[in-house]
C-alpha positions as CSV (number, residue, x, y, z in Angstrom):
1,M,-7.9,7.9,17.7
2,K,-5.9,5.1,16.1
3,E,-5.0,1.5,16.5
4,G,-2.2,-0.5,15.6
5,R,0.1,-3.7,16.5
6,C,3.5,-2.7,18.1
7,Y,6.4,-5.1,18.0
8,E,9.2,-2.7,19.1
9,Q,9.4,0.7,20.1
10,H,9.4,2.0,16.4
11,D,5.9,0.7,15.5
12,F,5.0,2.5,18.8
13,Q,6.7,5.7,17.9
14,V,5.1,5.5,14.5
15,L,1.6,4.9,16.0
16,I,1.6,7.9,18.7
17,L,3.5,10.7,16.2
18,S,0.9,9.6,13.7
19,V,-1.8,10.9,15.7
20,F,-0.1,13.6,17.1
21,N,0.5,15.0,13.5
22,K,-3.4,15.1,13.2
23,R,-3.1,18.6,15.3
24,R,-3.2,21.6,13.5
25,P,-1.9,25.0,14.4
26,S,-4.0,28.2,14.1
27,T,-1.4,30.8,14.9
28,E,2.8,31.2,14.9
29,K,2.8,30.7,18.5
30,E,0.9,27.6,18.4
31,K,3.2,26.1,15.8
32,W,6.4,26.6,17.7
33,E,4.9,25.1,20.8
34,L,3.6,22.0,19.0
35,Q,7.3,21.4,17.7
36,R,8.7,21.6,21.1
37,E,6.1,19.3,22.5
38,Y,6.9,17.3,19.6
39,L,10.4,17.2,20.5
40,R,9.8,16.3,24.4
41,L,7.4,13.3,22.9
42,I,10.5,11.6,21.0
43,D,12.3,11.8,23.9
44,R,9.7,10.8,25.9
45,I,8.7,7.8,23.8
46,P,11.1,5.1,24.7
47,Q,10.5,5.5,28.1
48,M,6.9,5.2,27.7
49,W,7.2,2.2,25.7
50,E,9.6,0.2,28.3
51,E,6.5,1.2,30.6
52,F,4.0,0.0,28.5
53,V,5.6,-3.3,27.8
54,Q,6.7,-3.8,31.5
55,K,2.7,-3.2,32.1
56,H,1.9,-6.1,29.9
57,K,4.8,-8.2,30.0
58,N,2.5,-11.3,30.1
59,I,1.2,-10.7,26.9
60,Y,4.0,-9.5,24.7
61,D,5.8,-12.4,25.7
62,R,3.3,-14.5,24.8
63,F,2.8,-12.8,21.6
64,G,5.9,-10.8,20.8
65,Y,3.3,-7.7,20.1
66,L,0.9,-5.6,21.6
67,D,-2.2,-4.2,20.1
68,V,-2.1,-0.5,21.0
69,I,-5.2,2.5,20.7
70,V,-3.8,5.6,21.1
71,H,-6.5,8.1,22.1
72,D,-6.3,12.3,20.2
73,D,-5.2,13.5,23.3
74,L,-1.7,10.7,23.3
75,T,-3.2,8.7,26.3
76,Y,-2.5,4.9,24.8
77,E,-3.9,1.8,26.3
78,R,-3.7,-1.9,25.5
79,K,-6.8,-3.2,22.8
80,K,-8.3,-5.8,24.7
81,L,-8.1,-9.7,23.3
82,K,-10.8,-11.5,22.0
83,R,-11.7,-14.4,23.7
84,G,-11.8,-17.8,22.0
85,R,-12.6,-19.1,18.3
86,P,-15.4,-17.0,16.3
87,K,-18.8,-19.0,16.1
88,E,-19.4,-20.8,13.0
89,E,-22.8,-20.7,11.5
90,K,-23.7,-24.3,11.7
91,T,-22.2,-25.7,14.7
92,R,-21.4,-29.5,15.4
93,E,-22.9,-30.5,18.6
94,H,-22.1,-34.4,18.4
95,R,-18.7,-35.9,18.7
96,I,-17.9,-39.4,18.0
97,T,-14.8,-41.4,18.9
98,V,-14.0,-44.3,16.6
99,R,-11.2,-46.7,16.9
100,L,-10.0,-48.4,13.4
101,D,-7.8,-51.3,12.8
102,D,-4.3,-50.4,10.4
103,E,-6.2,-51.6,7.4
104,L,-9.2,-49.3,7.8
105,Y,-7.0,-46.3,8.7
106,E,-4.9,-47.1,5.8
107,L,-7.6,-46.5,3.4
108,L,-9.2,-43.4,5.2
109,Q,-5.5,-41.7,5.0
110,K,-5.5,-42.8,1.2
111,Y,-9.1,-41.1,0.7
112,C,-7.8,-38.3,2.2
113,R,-4.9,-37.6,0.2
114,T,-6.6,-38.2,-3.0
115,K,-9.2,-36.1,-2.0
116,N,-7.0,-33.4,0.0
117,L,-9.2,-33.5,2.9
118,T,-8.9,-33.6,6.7
119,E,-9.9,-36.7,8.4
120,S,-13.2,-35.4,9.9
121,E,-14.3,-33.9,6.5
122,A,-13.6,-37.2,4.7
123,I,-15.6,-39.3,7.4
124,R,-18.5,-36.7,7.6
125,E,-18.4,-36.4,3.3
126,L,-18.6,-40.3,3.7
127,I,-21.9,-40.2,6.0
128,G,-23.0,-38.0,4.4
129,Q,-23.3,-40.2,1.2
130,L,-25.6,-42.3,3.4
131,K,-28.5,-40.8,2.7
132,Y,-28.1,-41.6,-0.9
133,K,-28.1,-45.1,-0.8
134,I,-31.7,-47.0,-0.3
135,W,-31.6,-49.3,2.8
């Protein structure tokens, strides 16, 4: 079994043939049979690719590629998409929305540029400094 990302027919062909080439003949007859099968496979791959792209047209149009799994018996399938963003170790459960006037917003932007932070990172950093202040 082998997985790969296929942007076009050539990538698909390389993936299929790399699995096919793992086969090793033990006799002279098997060698000739494998060569014939190889040639038939080369002729069939363009059609296989077109059918595969048509079957998964919505995914191919959205991403411009298909992740393919080719099994040892040369059957192939689309690798399932993973859903959503990976979980972070420390999740942030609380969301706060704040309105700022122009002066405070420019101050925040200047701070972000000097520290090379996003607005959210800068606000978290500034709030984190509050725990060191004595009330």
